[in-house]
Each structure stands twice: as structure tokens, then as C-alpha cells.
N, C-alpha and C positions, 0 to 999 in steps of 0.2 A: 379578220384578224382578232386574235384573243388578247384581252387586256389583263386578265386576272387568273389566279389559280382556282381550280374547283375545290369545294369543301373536302372531297375525298383525297385529293392530292395533298392538301394541308394536313389532314389527319394521318396519312401515311408517313409524312415527314416527321410529325410529332411522335408517332409510335417508334420510328427508327431511332430518333434522338433519345427517347426514353430507354430503349433496349441497350444502346451503346453506353449510356450513362450508368445504368444498373450493373452492367458487366464490368465497367471500369472501377466503380466504387467497391464492388465485392472483391475485385482483384487487389485493390489497395489494402483492404481490410485484412486479407490473408497474408500479405507481405508484412504488414505492421505486427501481426500476431507472432510471426516467426522471429522478428527482430526484437520483440519485447523481452527484456531481462529485468526481473524483479531485483530491486535494491532498497536500501533504507530510505532513499530519497522519494521513492514512489510507493513504499509499503502501505502507508495509511490509506492512500487513495485507492490502491489495489484492493485492500480488504473491504473498504467501504463499497466498492463496486460489485462485490460478490453478493448475490441474493441470499439473504438469511432472515430468520425470524427472531432469534434470541441474540446470538453473537457469532462472530467469526474470529478465529484465533490462529496465530502462527505459533508453533511450538518447536523449539530446536533442542535436541537432546544430544548426549554423548559428545561433549565439548563442541557443540554446534556442527558436528559432522553430518547430522541428518535433521532436516526441518520438514514439518508437515503443516498443512492448513486444515483446521477443524471448523466445519460449518455446523452450528447448532449441536456441537459435541460429537459430530461424526467426521471421520477422516475424509478429506476431499482429494481423491486420487488424481483428479484432472490437473492439479497444480504441481505434481511431482517434478516435472522437467524444469520448471521455472525456479526451483529452489536449489539447484546444483551450485555448490560453492557460494552459497548465500552469505554465510558468516563463518567466523572461526572463534576460538575460545578467548580472543582478546576483547570481545565486545563487553562493554560495561553499561549498565542501565542505572540512571539516577532519578530520584524523585526530588521535587522542590517544594519546600514549605517556607512561607514568608518568615516564620518565627525561627526555624532551624536551618534554613539554607538548603543546600543539596546534600542528599544522603544516598549512599549506594543502596539500590533496591534489593531487598532480600529475594533470593531465588525462589521460584514457585515450586510447589511439590506436585509431582506427577506420578500416578500409578498406571502402569500399562494393563493390558487385558488379563495378564496373569496375576494382577495385584502386587507386582513387584515395583518398588519405588525406583525411579530413574532420575538421574541428575539433569535438571533443566538448565541449559546454557542461556537461552533467551526465549521470551514469550511476549506477545503483544496482542491485545484483544480490543475489538470494536463491538459495541453493543448494538441493539436493535435500532437505536436512533442515529447510528453512525458516529457516536462519540467514542473516542479511544482513550486509552490510559494517558494521563498527563505525565510524561516522562521525557528525559533527555537520554539519548543513546550515543555513546562514544564508541567509534570504531574506525580504525585506520586513520588516526590523526584528524578525524572530523567528528563533529557533534551535531546530531539531528534533533531538532526540537519538535516533539510530538504533542506539544501542549496547545497548538493552534487549532482553531475550529474551522475557519472558513478559508484558510490559505493553504497552499501546498507546504510541505514540510521544509522549514528553513534549515540551512546548513551553516555551521560555523567552524572556524578553525580551531577553537578550543572551548572548553567548558566555561572558562572565564568570559569569553566573548559572548557566549549564549546567555550567561547571567547578566552581563551588561545590557544586552538587548532587552531582557526581561525587566530589569530595573528601569530602563528608559521608558518602556511601555507603561509601567506602573506610575512613573512620575508624570506622564502625559495624561493619565486618567485622573490624577488628583487635582 
């Protein structure tokens, strides 16, 4: 009468479990990639996750009808499907200064390959250390705070609500 499993039987079970696990995890990853839709709530984390040496930037032109991601100054063609209907011309970007408060950020200047200046509707850049521009983005009755470093992008119902949260944070630090 046998009381235990042999070493070979145990190894076969472990290998089978490993194969099933790897197949299921890769299947879940493919499903999540298809469902992923880039938006302002996950933009900063998405850009930080792209491998780059100097910077990664999203640039939206022509009243935000076309957006592209540039990695170290080169257009990243792999992201083109994720940027369909990303923004429209109603987007507003604000900077914040403790002395002056919020100010509408001036539009960036962009020259295409033919050295023709194009109107920039929206741009956001993350540097090599993963630090992005410190701005508030207002879009479709929501305000996204891109000034946080270690937290996901907070969303607010208005620019005033975002500024109140900023003032509360400053008062906690004093």
C-alpha cells in the first residue's frame, strides 16, 4: 500500500499548475489591454509608464481633433488607437502660483515637419524622472489636478474645489 506521492508526480502537478497559471494571466492581460481607454484621469500614469530617456509628451492639435504621443521627441505610433475622441476644444489648462493664483496656461508653439506652425489645443509632458507639469486641466465639468507626485490624478467638480483642496493641503503643511 502506497502512502505518499513520488517526487516525479509532485513535479508534474507543479508544472501543470504553472502552465495553467501563465496561460490565464496572459489571457487576462490581453483582455485588459483591449478595454483600456486613455482619459485625463489616467493620463499622467499612462505617460509615466511609457519607457523614455528624456521625456514623453502628449500633443493635441487642430482643436484637439488629433492627439499624438511623442517619446523623446519621436512620434509613438503604437498609441494612436487609444487617443480617439480623447479631448475637444473645450479643454482649459491652468497653472497655479501661490502669489498670483490660477492663470490660464499659454498655448505651446508647435512646428510640424514642414516647419509650419500649428495650433496646439492641449499638451502635457513628463520628464525622465517621471515628474509632469504642475497644472490643472478643466474638461467637461471636471477639473483634474496634475500637481500630485505620488497619488493618482485627483478629480474635482470645479476649479474652486481643486483650489480649496490645494489651500487645505498648504495649511496642513504649515
